[in-house]
All heavy atoms as an XYZ file, in Angstrom:
926
protein
N      95.711     93.794    106.595
C      95.537     94.107    107.998
C      95.639     95.617    108.216
O      94.771     96.218    108.848
C      96.592     93.356    108.811
C      96.301     93.357    110.299
O      95.931     94.410    110.842
O      96.461     92.300    110.916
N      96.672     96.217    107.677
C      96.882     97.657    107.868
C      95.758     98.473    107.248
O      95.261     99.434    107.850
C      98.237     98.092    107.282
O      99.266     97.341    107.932
C      98.482     99.572    107.479
N      95.339     98.082    106.054
C      94.264     98.816    105.377
C      92.981     98.764    106.203
O      92.337     99.796    106.438
C      94.029     98.265    103.952
C      92.771     98.842    103.344
C      95.232     98.543    103.071
N      92.613     97.587    106.674
C      91.397     97.477    107.469
C      91.546     98.146    108.827
O      90.590     98.733    109.352
C      90.968     96.014    107.620
C      90.169     95.577    106.419
C      90.791     95.008    105.316
C      88.797     95.774    106.372
C      90.068     94.639    104.200
C      88.065     95.408    105.261
C      88.702     94.842    104.176
O      87.984     94.486    103.076
N      92.733     98.073    109.415
C      92.996     98.754    110.680
C      92.743    100.258    110.523
O      92.006    100.860    111.312
C      94.449     98.488    111.113
C      94.869     99.250    112.325
N      94.976     98.668    113.563
C      95.224    100.556    112.492
C      95.367     99.574    114.437
N      95.529    100.730    113.807
N      93.336    100.842    109.503
C      93.183    102.282    109.293
C      91.759    102.647    108.868
O      91.236    103.689    109.273
C      94.215    102.795    108.294
C      95.652    102.663    108.783
C      95.923    103.323    110.135
O      95.301    104.360    110.453
O      96.772    102.791    110.885
N      91.141    101.792    108.066
C      89.743    102.035    107.682
C      88.845    102.008    108.912
O      87.885    102.788    109.015
C      89.288    100.999    106.660
N      89.164    101.141    109.852
C      88.377    101.073    111.083
C      88.482    102.387    111.845
O      87.506    102.843    112.432
C      88.836     99.901    111.948
C      88.061     99.739    113.238
C      86.584     99.484    113.002
N      85.938     99.133    114.254
C      84.706     98.705    114.354
N      83.959     98.562    113.275
N      84.196     98.395    115.511
N      89.661    103.005    111.854
C      89.778    104.309    112.508
C      88.834    105.318    111.849
O      88.193    106.113    112.537
C      91.217    104.830    112.465
C      92.136    104.156    113.421
N      91.813    103.864    114.727
C      93.417    103.714    113.251
C      92.833    103.281    115.327
N      93.816    103.165    114.442
N      88.732    105.270    110.525
C      87.785    106.152    109.843
C      86.361    105.896    110.306
O      85.595    106.837    110.554
N      86.007    104.645    110.433
C      84.669    104.293    110.918
C      84.478    104.762    112.356
O      83.415    105.271    112.715
C      84.457    102.781    110.818
C      83.071    102.348    111.249
C      82.845    100.862    111.133
O      83.780    100.102    110.826
O      81.699    100.445    111.360
N      85.505    104.588    113.183
C      85.408    105.032    114.577
C      85.131    106.530    114.651
O      84.270    106.969    115.413
C      86.705    104.721    115.327
C      86.955    103.258    115.556
C      88.374    102.995    116.019
O      89.254    103.855    115.908
N      88.606    101.799    116.526
N      85.877    107.316    113.860
C      85.704    108.770    113.905
C      84.305    109.155    113.403
O      83.680    110.068    113.945
C      86.810    109.471    113.116
C      87.887    109.986    114.026
C      88.139    111.296    114.326
C      88.855    109.225    114.756
N      89.195    111.392    115.200
C      89.658    110.128    115.483
C      89.124    107.858    114.881
C      90.695    109.728    116.313
C      90.159    107.450    115.699
C      90.921    108.377    116.404
N      83.815    108.453    112.403
C      82.461    108.739    111.923
C      81.438    108.399    113.007
O      80.507    109.168    113.255
C      82.175    107.947    110.639
C      80.840    108.288    110.041
C      80.645    109.492    109.373
C      79.767    107.411    110.151
C      79.420    109.821    108.833
C      78.532    107.730    109.612
C      78.358    108.936    108.954
O      77.133    109.270    108.425
N      81.611    107.265    113.674
C      80.700    106.874    114.761
C      80.745    107.885    115.906
O      79.717    108.197    116.507
C      81.041    105.477    115.281
C      80.735    104.373    114.330
C      79.269    104.154    114.256
N      78.977    102.964    113.476
C      77.761    102.564    113.212
N      76.733    103.235    113.674
N      77.558    101.503    112.490
N      81.950    108.367    116.214
C      82.044    109.392    117.258
C      81.270    110.641    116.849
O      80.583    111.248    117.673
C      83.508    109.739    117.547
C      84.262    108.664    118.297
S      85.925    109.217    118.777
C      86.890    108.675    117.364
N      81.375    111.023    115.580
C      80.637    112.190    115.091
C      79.128    111.932    115.167
O      78.363    112.823    115.573
C      81.060    112.521    113.661
N      78.692    110.732    114.810
C      77.273    110.387    114.929
C      76.822    110.445    116.382
O      75.713    110.894    116.680
C      77.014    108.974    114.394
C      77.097    108.832    112.904
C      76.860    107.388    112.514
O      77.659    106.507    112.853
N      75.764    107.140    111.818
N      77.676    109.984    117.290
C      77.350    110.009    118.709
C      77.183    111.442    119.192
O      76.234    111.766    119.888
C      78.453    109.297    119.507
C      78.172    109.157    120.984
S      79.175    110.109    122.159
C      80.692    110.481    121.421
N      78.107    112.319    118.772
C      78.013    113.723    119.170
C      76.752    114.363    118.588
O      76.109    115.176    119.243
C      79.263    114.489    118.736
C      80.537    114.010    119.422
C      80.491    114.122    120.925
N      80.808    115.486    121.330
C      80.623    115.955    122.557
N      80.125    115.188    123.500
N      80.931    117.202    122.837
N      76.378    113.974    117.372
C      75.124    114.474    116.788
C      73.941    114.031    117.638
O      73.021    114.826    117.890
C      74.978    113.982    115.353
N      73.962    112.785    118.081
C      72.891    112.280    118.949
C      72.827    112.997    120.284
O      71.786    112.996    120.951
N      73.922    113.624    120.674
C      73.966    114.399    121.918
C      73.569    115.857    121.693
O      73.659    116.669    122.604
C      75.366    114.331    122.529
C      75.745    112.947    123.002
C      77.185    112.857    123.463
O      78.051    113.647    123.056
N      77.465    111.885    124.317
N      73.150    116.169    120.471
C      72.644    117.506    120.188
C      73.644    118.496    119.618
O      73.322    119.676    119.479
N      74.841    118.036    119.265
C      75.820    118.935    118.660
C      75.443    119.196    117.210
O      74.923    118.319    116.528
C      77.237    118.352    118.705
C      77.777    118.006    120.059
C      77.818    119.232    120.985
N      78.525    118.982    122.223
C      78.025    118.349    123.272
N      76.808    117.854    123.243
N      78.746    118.203    124.370
N      75.721    120.389    116.723
C      75.485    120.713    115.317
C      76.640    120.160    114.488
O      77.714    119.842    115.021
C      75.405    122.230    115.095
O      76.690    122.802    115.361
C      74.329    122.871    115.976
N      76.448    120.106    113.183
C      77.511    119.648    112.293
C      78.742    120.540    112.428
O      79.875    120.048    112.463
C      77.020    119.606    110.854
N      78.531    121.851    112.514
C      79.660    122.773    112.650
C      80.405    122.526    113.965
O      81.646    122.547    113.994
C      79.182    124.218    112.574
N      79.678    122.300    115.042
C      80.321    122.019    116.333
C      81.125    120.721    116.264
O      82.246    120.648    116.776
C      79.278    121.928    117.445
C      78.654    123.250    117.818
C      77.467    123.084    118.748
O      76.713    122.114    118.663
N      77.290    124.049    119.648
N      80.548    119.703    115.646
C      81.226    118.405    115.522
C      82.505    118.560    114.711
O      83.567    118.071    115.103
C      80.291    117.357    114.892
C      79.114    117.065    115.825
C      81.045    116.077    114.556
C      77.962    116.323    115.167
N      82.401    119.240    113.574
C      83.578    119.439    112.716
C      84.676    120.159    113.467
O      85.851    119.771    113.386
C      83.179    120.213    111.463
N      84.310    121.170    114.229
C      85.321    121.954    114.943
C      85.932    121.158    116.093
O      87.153    121.098    116.226
C      84.708    123.240    115.477
C      85.741    124.127    116.148
C      85.173    125.470    116.572
O      84.221    125.950    115.941
O      85.702    126.020    117.545
N      85.112    120.549    116.918
C      85.661    119.865    118.108
C      86.446    118.612    117.756
O      87.374    118.251    118.469
C      84.563    119.554    119.124
C      83.663    118.396    118.781
C      82.610    118.109    119.835
O      82.294    118.981    120.661
O      82.072    116.985    119.822
N      86.093    117.956    116.641
C      86.783    116.729    116.256
C      87.821    116.970    115.163
O      88.540    116.051    114.800
C      85.770    115.672    115.797
C      84.861    115.181    116.912
S      83.681    113.923    116.351
C      84.816    112.608    115.885
N      87.870    118.186    114.646
C      88.795    118.541    113.564
C      88.630    117.597    112.374
O      89.586    117.004    111.882
C      90.244    118.549    114.059
C      91.190    119.228    113.089
O      90.735    120.111    112.331
O      92.375    118.856    113.071
N      87.367    117.457    111.949
C      87.053    116.630    110.781
C      86.393    117.528    109.734
O      85.879    118.594    110.065
C      86.126    115.433    111.132
C      84.768    115.905    111.662
C      86.813    114.499    112.120
C      83.747    114.780    111.881
N      86.397    117.090    108.465
C      85.755    117.910    107.424
C      84.272    118.139    107.723
O      83.572    117.221    108.189
C      85.928    117.075    106.157
C      87.107    116.198    106.434
C      87.030    115.902    107.909
N      83.799    119.324    107.451
C      82.402    119.663    107.740
C      81.442    118.767    106.958
O      80.378    118.427    107.457
C      82.119    121.138    107.477
C      80.763    121.519    108.035
C      80.641    122.964    108.438
O      81.652    123.666    108.566
O      79.491    123.382    108.623
N      81.808    118.358    105.737
C      80.920    117.497    104.961
C      80.723    116.144    105.663
O      79.636    115.572    105.618
C      81.420    117.316    103.533
C      82.714    116.559    103.398
C      83.165    116.402    101.935
N      84.445    115.766    101.851
C      84.654    114.455    101.984
N      83.638    113.644    102.181
N      85.871    113.958    101.912
N      81.750    115.651    106.346
C      81.632    114.400    107.094
C      80.774    114.624    108.335
O      79.901    113.815    108.657
C      83.025    113.854    107.485
C      83.895    113.641    106.255
C      82.902    112.587    108.325
C      83.356    112.634    105.264
N      81.009    115.739    109.013
C      80.205    116.070    110.188
C      78.735    116.245    109.806
O      77.838    115.807    110.543
C      80.742    117.328    110.856
N      78.488    116.845    108.664
C      77.112    117.042    108.202
C      76.435    115.704    107.913
O      75.272    115.495    108.260
C      77.094    117.943    106.946
O      77.650    119.217    107.305
C      75.691    118.122    106.400
N      77.171    114.794    107.304
C      76.629    113.470    107.034
C      76.319    112.741    108.346
O      75.262    112.132    108.491
C      77.606    112.665    106.188
C      77.021    111.380    105.655
C      77.937    110.710    104.644
O      79.025    111.190    104.342
N      77.491    109.597    104.116
N      77.234    112.801    109.300
C      77.013    112.162    110.596
C      75.835    112.808    111.324
O      75.040    112.123    111.965
C      78.272    112.246    111.450
N      75.717    114.128    111.207
C      74.622    114.860    111.833
C      73.277    114.362    111.305
O      72.303    114.286    112.050
C      74.777    116.362    111.577
C      73.678    117.182    112.170
C      73.680    117.484    113.516
C      72.642    117.654    111.374
C      72.658    118.249    114.085
C      71.620    118.416    111.915
C      71.624    118.714    113.280
N      73.226    113.994    110.034
C      71.991    113.499    109.428
C      71.655    112.063    109.795
O      70.577    111.577    109.464
N      72.559    111.383    110.477
C      72.359    109.983    110.860
C      72.900    109.761    112.270
O      73.831    108.978    112.480
C      73.077    109.069    109.852
C      72.759    107.601    110.051
O      71.720    107.281    110.663
O      73.576    106.768    109.610
N      72.327    110.467    113.269
C      72.883    110.405    114.621
C      72.663    109.049    115.289
O      71.732    108.312    114.931
C      72.109    111.495    115.366
C      70.799    111.559    114.647
C      71.122    111.278    113.197
N      73.536    108.754    116.239
C      73.344    107.549    117.055
C      72.402    107.886    118.204
O      72.490    108.964    118.797
C      74.671    107.056    117.615
C      75.689    106.536    116.606
C      76.950    106.073    117.330
C      75.125    105.408    115.770
N      71.526    106.971    118.497
C      70.573    107.135    119.593
C      71.327    107.138    120.919
O      72.071    106.194    121.208
C      69.557    105.989    119.569
C      68.481    106.075    120.622
C      67.508    107.211    120.394
O      67.249    107.564    119.215
O      66.998    107.746    121.392
N      71.184    108.196    121.718
C      71.862    108.213    123.015
C      71.490    106.975    123.844
O      70.331    106.565    123.880
C      71.336    109.489    123.677
C      70.971    110.380    122.523
C      70.433    109.426    121.472
N      72.472    106.383    124.459
C      72.245    105.194    125.285
C      72.270    103.886    124.521
O      72.274    102.820    125.131
N      72.302    103.957    123.177
C      72.362    102.721    122.395
C      73.747    102.108    122.532
O      74.715    102.782    122.911
C      72.068    103.014    120.915
O      73.104    103.792    120.352
N      73.862    100.830    122.229
C      75.162    100.173    122.316
C      76.175    100.851    121.400
O      77.327    101.052    121.779
C      75.032     98.683    121.962
C      76.342     97.920    122.106
S      77.115     98.053    123.743
C      75.907     97.228    124.752
N      75.737    101.235    120.192
C      76.635    101.910    119.261
C      77.152    103.221    119.849
O      78.332    103.557    119.717
C      75.942    102.170    117.919
C      75.634    100.916    117.135
C      74.329    100.243    117.549
O      73.601    100.762    118.443
O      74.022     99.179    116.990
N      76.259    103.972    120.507
C      76.657    105.247    121.107
C      77.598    105.022    122.292
O      78.558    105.783    122.480
C      75.430    106.043    121.542
N      77.353    103.995    123.077
C      78.229    103.704    124.216
C      79.634    103.325    123.756
O      80.630    103.760    124.338
C      77.632    102.594    125.075
C      76.338    102.953    125.815
C      75.742    101.720    126.478
C      76.585    104.054    126.830
N      79.716    102.526    122.700
C      81.024    102.156    122.149
C      81.728    103.395    121.603
O      82.912    103.625    121.873
C      80.868    101.065    121.076
C      80.401     99.757    121.720
C      82.180    100.873    120.301
C      79.925     98.703    120.735
N      80.999    104.203    120.837
C      81.577    105.426    120.274
C      82.027    106.372    121.383
O      83.061    107.041    121.253
C      80.571    106.112    119.348
N      81.297    106.417    122.480
C      81.686    107.283    123.586
C      83.006    106.822    124.209
O      83.824    107.650    124.623
C      80.592    107.346    124.653
C      80.910    108.379    125.718
O      81.128    109.564    125.365
O      80.961    108.007    126.908
N      83.232    105.524    124.267
C      84.515    105.025    124.762
C      85.672    105.521    123.916
O      86.703    105.952    124.440
N      85.502    105.470    122.600
C      86.534    105.985    121.701
C      86.684    107.494    121.876
O      87.794    108.013    121.936
C      86.209    105.669    120.247
C      86.112    104.219    119.915
C      86.845    103.193    120.456
C      85.253    103.626    118.957
N      86.475    101.998    119.886
C      85.496    102.238    118.954
C      84.291    104.125    118.090
C      84.827    101.349    118.118
C      83.608    103.248    117.251
C      83.881    101.875    117.273
N      85.546    108.184    121.956
C      85.562    109.642    122.083
C      86.296    110.066    123.353
O      87.120    110.982    123.328
C      84.127    110.195    122.081
C      84.085    111.692    122.111
C      84.144    112.426    120.940
C      84.024    112.384    123.323
C      84.127    113.815    120.950
C      84.016    113.764    123.351
C      84.061    114.474    122.164
O      84.067    115.852    122.187
N      85.988    109.400    124.456
C      86.644    109.749    125.721
C      88.149    109.533    125.623
O      88.932    110.315    126.162
C      86.045    108.963    126.885
C      84.614    109.342    127.212
C      84.425    110.823    127.483
O      85.264    111.477    128.097
N      83.316    111.380    127.003
N      88.568    108.465    124.952
C      89.990    108.191    124.800
C      90.682    109.272    123.973
O      91.773    109.721    124.324
C      90.206    106.827    124.143
O      91.574    106.574    123.913
N      90.051    109.691    122.896
C      90.680    110.627    121.958
C      90.495    112.084    122.384
O      91.455    112.869    122.358
C      90.122    110.421    120.530
C      90.696    111.451    119.561
C      90.406    109.005    120.045
N      89.279    112.464    122.775
C      88.962    113.865    123.012
C      88.575    114.189    124.456
O      88.581    115.352    124.839
C      87.786    114.299    122.120
C      88.049    114.147    120.661
C      87.512    113.076    119.940
C      88.835    115.072    119.974
C      87.747    112.939    118.581
C      89.079    114.941    118.614
C      88.525    113.869    117.928
O      88.758    113.746    116.582
N      88.213    113.195    125.218
C      87.636    113.442    126.536
C      88.550    113.115    127.697
O      89.733    113.463    127.695
N      87.998    112.395    128.653
C      88.683    112.136    129.918
C      89.983    111.360    129.759
O      90.860    111.467    130.610
C      87.762    111.360    130.869
O      87.359    110.132    130.225
C      86.519    112.168    131.230
N      90.127    110.596    128.702
C      91.343    109.816    128.492
C      92.343    110.457    127.549
O      93.382    109.860    127.244
N      92.060    111.660    127.088
C      92.910    112.259    126.053
C      94.335    112.538    126.539
O      95.284    112.354    125.767
C      92.269    113.524    125.498
O      92.161    114.518    126.501
N      94.507    112.964    127.786
C      95.870    113.207    128.283
C      96.658    111.902    128.337
O      97.833    111.861    127.961
C      95.827    113.877    129.655
C      95.436    115.331    129.595
C      95.476    116.004    130.956
O      96.242    115.550    131.840
O      94.739    116.983    131.140
N      96.006    110.842    128.792
C      96.651    109.524    128.831
C      97.035    109.101    127.415
O      98.159    108.641    127.181
C      95.714    108.504    129.473
C      96.186    107.093    129.338
N      97.241    106.596    130.070
C      95.762    106.078    128.544
C      97.448    105.331    129.738
N      96.561    104.992    128.813
N      96.115    109.271    126.473
C      96.375    108.886    125.084
C      97.575    109.645    124.524
O      98.434    109.060    123.870
C      95.132    109.134    124.234
C      95.287    108.754    122.767
C      93.959    108.993    122.033
N      94.016    108.486    120.689
C      94.408    109.211    119.633
N      94.784    110.467    119.783
N      94.413    108.666    118.427
N      97.633    110.939    124.764
C      98.745    111.738    124.267
C     100.070    111.255    124.846
O     101.080    111.189    124.146
C      98.531    113.223    124.575
C      97.437    113.858    123.748
C      97.672    113.746    122.252
O      98.798    114.032    121.787
O      96.734    113.349    121.534
N     100.080    110.891    126.136
C     101.299    110.374    126.740
C     101.682    109.041    126.126
O     102.835    108.810    125.778
C     101.125    110.214    128.256
C     102.446    109.806    128.955
C     102.245    109.354    130.380
N     101.428    108.168    130.516
C     101.813    106.921    130.208
N     103.007    106.692    129.713
N     101.000    105.899    130.378
N     100.677    108.151    125.952
C     100.936    106.825    125.387
C     101.486    106.937    123.966
O     102.394    106.198    123.584
C      99.656    105.955    125.415
C      99.809    104.714    124.562
C      99.297    105.600    126.848
N     100.964    107.862    123.177
C     101.413    108.026    121.799
C     102.733    108.795    121.701
O     103.319    108.875    120.625
C     100.332    108.712    120.957
C      99.039    107.915    120.796
C      98.019    108.725    120.006
C      99.277    106.567    120.154
N     103.183    109.325    122.813
C     104.455    110.040    122.842
C     105.617    109.106    123.137
O     105.459    107.878    123.182
N     106.781    109.684    123.366
C     107.997    108.876    123.531
C     108.036    108.029    124.797
O     108.821    107.085    124.878
C     109.120    109.924    123.528
C     108.468    111.208    123.887
C     107.052    111.113    123.410
N     107.199    108.329    125.789
C     107.243    107.551    127.035
C     106.225    106.420    127.078
O     106.252    105.604    127.988
C     107.035    108.456    128.263
O     105.736    109.055    128.180
C     108.109    109.529    128.342
N     105.333    106.376    126.090
C     104.322    105.324    126.067
C     104.909    103.974    125.688
O     105.892    103.890    124.952
N     104.280    102.920    126.191
C     104.729    101.568    125.862
C     103.824    100.955    124.795
O     102.698    101.417    124.573
C     104.704    100.660    127.104
O     103.333    100.460    127.512
C     105.516    101.253    128.253
N     104.320     99.900    124.177
C     103.519     99.191    123.178
C     102.255     98.620    123.820
O     101.174     98.649    123.207
C     104.344     98.079    122.527
C     103.603     97.334    121.476
N     103.294     97.889    120.259
C     103.080     96.080    121.462
C     102.603     97.014    119.539
N     102.481     95.903    120.247
N     102.378     98.103    125.022
C     101.224     97.535    125.726
C     100.159     98.600    125.982
O      98.967     98.347    125.818
C     101.649     96.873    127.042
C     102.448     95.608    126.867
C     103.914     95.855    126.486
O     104.444     96.971    126.731
O     104.519     94.930    125.909
N     100.594     99.793    126.371
C      99.644    100.884    126.594
C      98.964    101.284    125.295
O      97.762    101.539    125.267
C     100.356    102.098    127.200
C     100.811    101.904    128.623
C     101.651    103.068    129.121
O     102.539    103.535    128.371
O     101.404    103.511    130.259
N      99.750    101.347    124.220
C      99.198    101.680    122.902
C      98.134    100.666    122.495
O      97.042    101.036    122.067
C     100.341    101.726    121.880
C      99.896    101.642    120.443
C      99.319    102.732    119.802
C     100.061    100.467    119.722
C      98.909    102.647    118.481
C      99.662    100.384    118.401
C      99.086    101.475    117.787
O      98.680    101.383    116.483
N      98.446     99.395    122.633
C      97.499     98.346    122.242
C      96.240     98.359    123.105
O      95.194     97.871    122.686
C      98.168     96.972    122.315
C      99.293     96.771    121.320
S      98.763     96.808    119.602
C      97.943     95.218    119.489
N      96.320     98.918    124.316
C      95.172     98.960    125.226
C      94.281    100.181    125.011
O      93.182    100.230    125.580
C      95.662     98.922    126.676
N      94.713    101.148    124.204
C      93.830    102.283    123.916
C      92.576    101.740    123.249
O      92.661    100.902    122.344
C      94.530    103.296    123.008
C      95.704    104.060    123.615
C      96.434    104.850    122.532
C      95.221    104.992    124.728
N      91.389    102.186    123.648
C      90.155    101.606    123.102
C      90.083    101.611    121.578
O      89.703    100.611    120.966
C      89.048    102.476    123.702
C      89.643    103.042    124.943
C      91.115    103.203    124.658
N      90.465    102.725    120.958
C      90.377    102.816    119.503
C      91.422    101.936    118.827
O      91.180    101.407    117.742
C      90.484    104.272    119.036
C      91.809    104.949    119.289
C      92.044    105.433    120.716
O      91.213    105.202    121.614
O      93.097    106.069    120.926
N      92.566    101.761    119.452
C      93.600    100.906    118.867
C      93.282     99.429    119.066
O      93.438     98.621    118.148
C      94.976    101.246    119.437
C      95.487    102.605    119.023
C      95.610    102.798    117.519
O      95.731    101.807    116.760
O      95.581    103.961    117.082
N      92.833     99.078    120.249
C      92.454     97.688    120.518
C      91.409     97.219    119.511
O      91.511     96.137    118.924
C      91.921     97.580    121.949
O      91.418     96.301    122.207
N      90.417     98.063    119.283
C      89.352     97.736    118.332
C      89.881     97.642    116.900
O      89.563     96.699    116.177
C      88.256     98.800    118.420
C      87.153     98.579    117.417
O      86.389     97.609    117.584
O      87.063     99.367    116.453
N      90.704     98.606    116.493
C      91.212     98.608    115.112
C      92.126     97.407    114.865
O      92.079     96.797    113.790
C      91.942     99.915    114.821
N      92.959     97.051    115.833
C      93.821     95.877    115.670
C      92.985     94.603    115.604
O      93.281     93.693    114.840
C      94.861     95.807    116.792
C      95.988     96.752    116.576
C      96.231     97.917    117.248
C      97.030     96.636    115.598
N      97.347     98.532    116.739
C      97.865     97.772    115.733
C      97.343     95.694    114.633
C      98.990     97.975    114.939
C      98.463     95.903    113.832
C      99.267     97.026    113.993
N      91.915     94.542    116.395
C      91.037     93.364    116.357
C      90.385     93.224    114.990
O      90.396     92.146    114.392
C      89.954     93.459    117.443
C      88.977     92.279    117.455
C      87.798     92.533    118.383
N      87.079     93.769    118.104
C      86.208     93.930    117.106
N      85.944     92.938    116.276
N      85.583     95.076    116.942
N      89.847     94.318    114.471
C      89.176     94.271    113.169
C      90.170     93.901    112.066
O      89.895     93.038    111.231
C      88.475     95.613    112.859
C      88.018     95.682    111.416
C      87.295     95.798    113.796
N      91.332     94.536    112.059
C      92.336     94.207    111.057
C      92.737     92.747    111.122
O      92.856     92.066    110.096
N      92.928     92.242    112.332
C      93.289     90.836    112.512
C      92.192     89.890    112.066
O      92.473     88.855    111.436
N      90.939     90.238    112.375
C      89.810     89.396    111.952
C      89.736     89.298    110.438
O      89.505     88.216    109.878
C      88.484     89.947    112.494
C      88.312     89.766    113.988
O      89.133     89.049    114.623
O      87.357     90.361    114.538
N      89.935     90.414    109.761
C      89.885     90.413    108.298
C      91.039     89.591    107.728
O      90.865     88.806    106.789
C      89.894     91.855    107.749
C      90.093     91.876    106.240
C      88.604     92.566    108.129
N      92.221     89.749    108.300
C      93.375     88.971    107.842
C      93.133     87.475    108.018
O      93.423     86.679    107.111
C      94.648     89.406    108.590
O      94.892     90.784    108.279
C      95.853     88.573    108.185
N      92.594     87.090    109.167
C      92.296     85.669    109.403
C      91.285     85.151    108.389
O      91.450     84.053    107.845
C      91.766     85.462    110.817
C      92.823     85.513    111.883
C      92.246     85.281    113.267
O      91.222     84.562    113.377
O      92.816     85.807    114.231
N      90.236     85.913    108.128
C      89.220     85.492    107.161
C      89.832     85.368    105.764
O      89.551     84.404    105.034
C      88.059     86.485    107.143
N      90.663     86.305    105.397
C      91.338     86.265    104.095
C      92.223     85.027    103.988
O      92.218     84.322    102.977
C      92.154     87.546    103.913
C      92.938     87.574    102.623
C      92.321     87.927    101.428
C      94.289     87.254    102.601
C      93.034     87.955    100.239
C      95.015     87.280    101.418
C      94.376     87.633    100.241
O      95.078     87.655     99.073
N      92.982     84.764    105.028
C      93.857     83.591    105.014
C      93.062     82.286    104.941
O      93.479     81.352    104.267
C      94.778     83.597    106.235
C      95.846     84.660    106.139
O      96.189     85.126    105.054
N      96.365     85.075    107.275
N      91.918     82.236    105.625
C      91.062     81.042    105.549
C      90.564     80.823    104.127
O      90.517     79.697    103.648
C      89.889     81.151    106.521
C      90.213     80.713    107.924
C      88.966     80.493    108.760
N      88.034     81.618    108.745
C      88.089     82.669    109.556
N      89.043     82.762    110.454
N      87.201     83.627    109.482
N      90.188     81.900    103.451
C      89.737     81.782    102.060
C      90.846     81.231    101.183
O      90.608     80.396    100.313
C      89.262     83.131    101.529
C      87.928     83.620    102.041
C      87.659     85.043    101.524
C      86.803     82.692    101.628
N      92.055     81.710    101.394
C      93.198     81.200    100.634
C      93.449     79.733    100.889
O      93.751     78.967     99.973
N      93.287     79.305    102.130
C      93.454     77.905    102.483
C      92.375     77.048    101.829
O      92.642     75.954    101.344
C      93.427     77.714    103.991
C      94.646     78.278    104.703
C      94.478     78.306    106.211
O      93.495     77.762    106.726
O      95.362     78.883    106.866
N      91.152     77.552    101.802
C      90.040     76.816    101.181
C      90.279     76.646     99.701
O      89.996     75.573     99.144
C      88.718     77.541    101.430
C      88.260     77.492    102.873
C      87.075     78.384    103.143
O      86.489     78.948    102.199
O      86.717     78.529    104.329
N      90.804     77.677     99.038
C      91.094     77.556     97.609
C      92.200     76.549     97.362
O      92.148     75.786     96.400
C      91.499     78.929     97.051
C      90.344     79.893     96.943
C      90.769     81.248     96.405
O      91.927     81.405     95.968
O      89.929     82.154     96.418
N      93.179     76.520     98.237
C      94.308     75.603     98.074
C      93.904     74.153     98.337
O      94.299     73.248     97.604
C      95.442     75.988     99.063
O      95.812     77.339     98.805
C      96.659     75.102     98.879
N      93.055     73.950     99.339
C      92.659     72.591     99.719
C      91.395     72.133     98.991
O      91.020     70.973     99.066
C      92.440     72.475    101.225
O      91.379     73.361    101.615
C      93.710     72.793    101.992
N      90.702     73.060     98.339
C      89.474     72.712     97.632
C      88.266     72.588     98.542
O      87.246     72.042     98.160
N      88.383     73.060     99.768
C      87.265     72.971    100.720
C      86.274     74.076    100.495
O      86.519     75.134    100.112
C      87.792     73.028    102.152
C      88.618     71.826    102.487
C      89.183     71.904    103.897
O      88.782     72.762    104.690
O      90.044     71.095    104.212
């Protein structure tokens, strides 16, 4: 669960970089504004998300939470005054917990199938 949760954050950040590339940002601009390695920004720049696509809209939700209009709220939630409920409601966290949980459930089902022979 934890591995997939954290891996999902990596995917989210890459998608955000692709979204910014689709908005016309250069690889250098993406690397600087998101504080990510330039080689990752360059890769995302070469595979931008189409503005207005569902993928770009989802990535924009994460971007706004981390870097944009929701960033002050996020910083407060991740600080000492934030609650667990607020943390779980952050768009990037809600998504990462869902993905981690889905993978764990699928893994457990496979284990059950091996045990029961189904």
